[in-house]
C-alpha positions as CSV (number, residue, x, y, z in Angstrom):
1,X,69.4,-8.3,35.7
2,X,69.7,-8.1,31.8
3,X,68.9,-5.2,30.3
4,X,66.9,-6.6,27.1
5,X,64.5,-5.0,25.6
6,X,61.2,-7.2,24.3
7,X,62.8,-8.7,21.4
8,X,66.1,-9.5,23.3
9,X,68.0,-7.2,21.9
10,X,70.8,-4.6,24.0
11,X,73.8,-2.9,22.9
12,X,77.1,-4.8,22.0
13,X,79.1,-3.1,24.7
14,X,76.3,-4.4,27.3
15,X,76.1,-7.5,26.4
16,X,79.7,-8.1,26.5
17,X,79.7,-6.6,29.9
18,X,76.4,-9.2,31.2
19,X,78.4,-12.0,29.4
20,X,81.5,-11.5,31.6
21,X,79.6,-10.6,34.9
22,X,77.3,-14.2,34.0
23,X,80.7,-15.7,33.5
24,X,82.1,-13.7,36.7
25,X,79.3,-15.9,38.9
26,X,78.4,-18.6,37.1
27,X,81.1,-20.2,34.9
28,X,84.3,-18.5,35.7
29,X,85.9,-20.3,32.7
30,X,83.5,-17.5,30.4
31,X,85.5,-15.0,32.8
32,X,88.9,-16.1,32.4
33,X,88.5,-16.0,28.5
34,X,87.1,-12.6,28.3
35,X,84.9,-12.6,25.5
36,X,83.9,-9.9,24.1
37,X,80.3,-9.5,21.4
38,X,81.2,-7.5,18.5
39,X,77.7,-7.6,16.5
40,X,74.5,-8.0,18.5
41,X,71.1,-8.1,16.5
42,X,68.1,-10.3,16.5
43,X,69.3,-12.4,14.4
44,X,73.3,-12.4,14.6
45,X,75.8,-12.6,17.3
46,X,79.6,-12.2,16.6
47,X,82.0,-13.0,19.5
48,X,85.3,-12.2,19.3
49,X,87.9,-14.3,21.8
50,X,91.5,-13.4,21.9
51,X,94.1,-15.7,20.9
52,X,96.4,-14.8,24.1
53,X,98.3,-16.8,27.0
54,X,94.4,-18.1,28.5
55,X,93.3,-19.3,25.4
56,X,96.9,-20.3,23.5
57,X,97.5,-24.4,23.4
58,X,101.4,-25.5,23.0
59,X,101.4,-24.8,19.3
60,X,100.6,-21.2,19.2
61,X,96.9,-22.1,18.0
62,X,93.9,-21.3,19.5
63,X,92.9,-24.1,22.1
64,X,90.2,-26.7,21.5
65,X,88.4,-26.1,24.6
66,X,88.5,-21.9,24.2
67,X,87.2,-22.3,20.7
68,X,83.9,-25.0,21.6
69,X,83.5,-22.0,24.8
70,X,83.0,-19.6,22.3
71,X,80.9,-21.4,19.9
72,X,78.4,-22.2,22.9
73,X,78.7,-18.7,23.7
74,X,78.0,-17.4,20.7
75,X,74.7,-19.6,20.4
76,X,74.1,-20.0,23.9
77,X,73.8,-15.9,24.4
78,X,70.9,-15.7,22.3
79,X,69.1,-18.5,24.5
80,X,70.1,-16.3,27.4
81,X,68.1,-13.4,25.8
82,X,64.9,-14.9,24.6
83,X,64.4,-16.3,27.8
84,X,64.7,-13.0,29.5
85,X,62.5,-11.3,27.1
86,X,60.1,-14.0,28.0
87,X,60.3,-13.4,31.4
88,X,59.5,-17.3,32.1
89,X,61.8,-19.8,33.7
90,X,63.1,-21.8,30.6
91,X,66.1,-24.5,30.8
92,X,68.6,-25.1,28.3
93,X,71.3,-27.0,27.4
94,X,73.3,-27.9,23.9
95,X,72.3,-31.7,23.7
96,X,75.3,-32.4,21.5
97,X,78.3,-31.0,19.6
98,X,79.8,-31.7,16.0
99,X,82.8,-29.6,15.0
100,X,85.1,-29.7,11.8
101,X,88.9,-28.0,12.9
102,X,89.4,-26.4,9.0
103,X,92.6,-24.7,9.8
104,X,94.7,-24.0,12.9
105,X,93.0,-20.4,14.8
106,X,96.4,-18.9,14.7
107,X,95.0,-15.1,16.0
108,X,91.7,-13.7,17.8
109,X,88.7,-15.4,16.4
110,X,85.1,-14.5,15.6
111,X,82.5,-16.6,16.7
112,X,79.5,-16.1,14.4
113,X,76.0,-17.0,14.8
114,X,73.3,-16.6,12.6
115,X,70.5,-18.5,14.5
116,X,68.6,-15.5,16.7
117,X,65.1,-15.9,15.0
118,X,65.3,-19.9,15.5
119,X,66.5,-19.3,18.7
120,X,63.9,-17.2,19.7
121,X,61.0,-19.4,18.3
122,X,62.3,-22.0,19.9
123,X,61.8,-20.5,23.3
124,X,58.5,-19.5,21.7
125,X,57.4,-23.0,21.3
126,X,58.6,-24.3,23.9
127,X,56.8,-21.7,26.1
128,X,53.6,-22.2,24.0
129,X,53.6,-26.2,24.1
130,X,55.3,-26.5,27.6
131,X,57.5,-29.5,26.1
132,X,60.9,-30.0,25.3
133,X,62.1,-28.7,22.1
134,X,65.1,-29.1,20.5
135,X,66.8,-27.9,17.3
136,X,70.2,-27.5,15.7
137,X,71.9,-24.4,15.4
138,X,75.5,-23.6,13.7
139,X,78.3,-21.3,14.5
140,X,81.1,-20.4,12.1
141,X,84.7,-19.5,13.5
142,X,87.0,-17.4,11.3
143,X,90.4,-15.7,11.8
144,X,89.8,-12.1,10.0
145,X,93.2,-10.8,10.4
146,X,94.8,-13.9,8.9
147,X,92.0,-15.6,6.5
148,X,89.6,-13.0,6.2
149,X,86.3,-14.6,6.3
150,X,87.4,-18.2,5.1
151,X,86.4,-20.6,7.9
152,X,89.1,-21.9,10.6
153,X,86.2,-24.0,12.4
154,X,82.3,-25.2,12.0
155,X,80.3,-26.0,15.0
156,X,77.0,-27.8,14.8
157,X,75.0,-28.2,18.2
158,X,71.6,-29.4,19.3
159,X,69.9,-27.0,21.3
160,X,67.0,-28.3,23.8
161,X,64.9,-25.8,25.8
162,X,62.2,-26.8,28.0
163,X,59.9,-24.9,29.9
164,X,60.8,-25.1,33.9
165,X,57.5,-26.1,36.0
166,X,56.5,-24.1,38.9
167,X,58.3,-25.4,42.1
168,X,55.6,-25.5,44.8
169,X,57.3,-24.0,48.2
170,X,57.2,-26.0,50.8
171,X,56.4,-24.6,54.1
172,X,59.1,-25.6,57.1
173,X,57.3,-27.1,60.3
174,X,58.6,-25.4,63.3
175,X,58.9,-28.9,65.1
176,X,61.0,-31.1,65.0
177,X,60.3,-35.0,64.7
178,X,61.1,-36.7,67.8
179,X,62.8,-40.1,68.1
180,X,60.9,-43.0,69.0
181,X,61.8,-45.3,71.6
182,X,61.8,-48.9,71.0
183,X,61.7,-51.5,73.3
């Protein structure tokens, strides 16, 4: 389904389409926000969320939940790529999130995550050990049109990954259990 190469890479356009399709079928809020991946390498992801009626709060800046979703997607897409590249079942979740909101996000926001190699190594480690592995990942949010490269928010999240044990398929019995008469 995801056309990643062995290192988990794909083009930014393909990554954007895949992320939106994932949102359409799995997490509708992601589809609703219409994220775009501007830069996609093995180390760096730059994801853009436009400031529009879907992402604005009553003050005209980006809504807190949209900012959190952008940070989640910028780091989480690395996990998806690394898991797909491994070909093995791995579950991933962010265990905690810490955010510092430094300025109003009053324009299109770019979410920058430079932890791609760390996340790929974390997925490889859980595949090797079979144990849950955790690591902190960081995302910086900027509004280039208004504030240049100065951060408007920073996010620190703990990514937790674990190799999923194979589930044995249970054959369904063709017989239905009969009720026993009592008494």
